[in-house]
C-alpha positions as CSV (number, residue, x, y, z in Angstrom):
1,M,-24.5,-1.2,51.4
2,F,-25.2,-0.9,47.7
3,I,-22.4,-1.8,45.3
4,Q,-22.4,1.2,43.7
5,D,-22.1,3.0,47.1
6,V,-18.4,0.1,47.1
7,A,-17.8,1.9,43.9
8,E,-17.7,5.5,44.8
9,M,-15.2,4.9,47.5
10,R,-12.7,3.3,45.4
11,E,-9.7,5.5,44.5
12,A,-8.8,7.0,41.0
13,P,-7.0,4.2,38.8
14,G,-3.0,5.0,39.4
15,A,0.2,3.4,37.5
16,D,3.4,3.0,39.2
17,I,6.3,1.7,38.3
18,I,9.5,0.0,40.4
19,I,12.9,1.3,39.0
20,L,16.0,-1.3,40.1
21,N,19.3,-0.4,40.1
22,R,22.1,-3.1,38.9
23,Q,21.9,-3.9,43.0
24,Q,18.6,-5.5,42.5
25,Q,17.7,-2.5,44.5
26,V,14.5,-0.6,44.6
27,L,13.8,2.6,44.3
28,L,11.1,4.1,47.1
29,V,10.0,7.5,47.8
30,L,9.1,8.5,51.3
31,R,5.9,10.1,51.2
32,D,5.2,13.5,52.9
33,N,4.1,13.9,56.5
34,K,1.1,16.0,55.7
35,S,-2.4,14.5,57.2
36,S,-4.5,15.8,54.3
37,I,-2.5,12.4,51.8
38,P,-3.8,8.8,51.9
39,F,-0.7,7.2,54.1
40,P,1.4,9.8,55.3
41,N,5.3,9.3,56.0
42,T,5.5,5.9,54.7
43,W,7.5,4.1,51.7
44,A,6.3,4.3,48.1
45,L,6.5,3.6,44.8
46,L,6.7,6.1,42.1
47,G,3.5,6.8,40.4
48,G,0.3,8.6,40.4
49,Y,-3.1,8.2,39.5
50,I,-4.6,8.3,36.0
51,E,-5.9,11.3,34.7
52,E,-8.7,10.9,32.4
53,N,-8.5,9.2,28.9
54,E,-4.8,8.5,29.9
55,S,-3.2,5.7,29.5
56,P,-1.4,3.7,32.3
57,E,2.2,3.9,30.8
58,A,1.7,7.9,29.7
59,T,0.8,8.2,33.4
60,I,4.3,6.8,35.2
61,R,6.0,9.3,32.3
62,R,4.1,12.6,33.3
63,E,4.2,11.5,37.0
64,L,8.1,10.9,37.1
65,V,8.7,14.1,35.1
66,E,6.3,16.1,37.6
67,E,7.9,14.1,40.7
68,M,11.3,14.3,39.9
69,E,12.4,15.7,36.4
70,L,13.1,12.6,34.7
71,E,12.2,11.7,31.3
72,L,12.0,7.4,31.1
73,G,13.9,5.5,28.3
74,E,11.9,2.0,27.9
75,I,9.9,0.8,30.6
76,K,8.2,-2.7,30.9
77,F,4.6,-3.5,31.9
78,F,4.8,-6.3,35.1
79,K,1.3,-6.3,36.3
80,S,-1.8,-5.4,36.9
81,Y,-3.6,-5.7,40.3
82,Y,-7.4,-5.1,41.0
83,W,-7.9,-4.0,45.1
84,Q,-11.0,-3.4,46.3
85,E,-10.2,0.3,47.0
86,C,-8.3,0.9,43.7
87,D,-6.9,-0.8,40.7
88,E,-2.9,0.0,40.6
89,H,-1.2,-1.1,37.1
90,I,2.6,-1.3,37.8
91,F,5.6,-1.4,35.5
92,W,9.6,-1.8,36.4
93,T,12.8,-0.7,34.4
94,Q,16.2,-0.9,35.3
95,L,18.0,2.9,35.9
96,D,21.2,3.5,38.3
97,L,19.9,6.9,39.4
98,D,22.7,9.3,41.2
99,I,19.3,10.2,44.0
100,S,21.7,13.0,45.3
101,Q,21.2,14.7,42.0
102,I,17.7,14.5,41.6
103,T,15.4,17.3,42.3
104,L,11.9,15.4,43.9
105,H,9.1,18.1,44.2
106,E,7.1,15.3,46.4
107,G,7.5,12.9,48.6
108,Q,10.3,13.8,51.7
109,K,13.5,11.8,50.0
110,L,14.1,9.0,47.5
111,A,15.8,6.0,48.5
112,Y,17.4,2.1,47.1
113,F,16.4,-0.1,49.0
114,S,17.0,-4.7,49.3
115,R,14.7,-7.3,48.7
116,E,16.0,-7.6,52.9
117,E,15.4,-4.4,53.6
118,I,12.3,-3.9,51.8
119,K,10.8,-6.2,54.9
120,E,11.4,-3.9,57.5
121,L,9.8,-0.5,55.8
122,E,6.5,0.8,56.9
123,F,5.0,0.9,53.5
124,A,1.7,2.8,51.6
125,S,-1.2,0.4,49.9
126,H,-0.5,-2.6,49.1
127,Y,3.3,-2.3,48.3
128,D,4.7,-4.5,50.2
129,Q,2.8,-7.7,48.7
130,I,3.5,-6.2,44.9
131,L,7.8,-6.2,45.5
132,A,7.8,-9.1,47.2
133,E,6.0,-10.7,44.4
134,F,8.0,-8.5,41.8
135,F,11.2,-9.6,43.6
136,D,9.9,-14.1,42.7
137,F,9.6,-12.8,39.7
138,L,12.9,-11.3,38.9
139,A,14.9,-14.7,40.4
140,M,12.3,-16.7,38.5
141,N,13.5,-15.4,35.1
142,L,17.1,-15.1,36.6
143,E,16.9,-18.9,36.9
144,L,15.2,-19.2,33.6
145,S,18.0,-17.3,31.5
146,M,20.6,-19.2,33.6
147,G,18.9,-22.3,33.6
């Protein structure tokens, strides 16, 4: 296999957001159960593919309006991941949403999960690893701010 073949197999780069509530729970979406999409019927962060000439932050803002009619305020950059199959740019924010009031346009449902509950879920892509690193990051920053 040539390097060009590997590059052609890669997915478009994506941007996702970790939305954390006051109880330190993360908002996830259960992906649609359609065989035509990658990772059907698994849990994922909200986000999507970056369009041409679009920044990762603009992608997050656009995707959340499209997927759940949510205009985001301040968001923070967490980390970029460069996987063999794609690149992912991860942001985060703290937001307490009443998910019963959200109109979801993509996915089956939204739910908040604790760090412990997340360990039991089936995830799309690398989201389990991303969330494990994010919770470690949060714990370290909490220790620093209290220390």
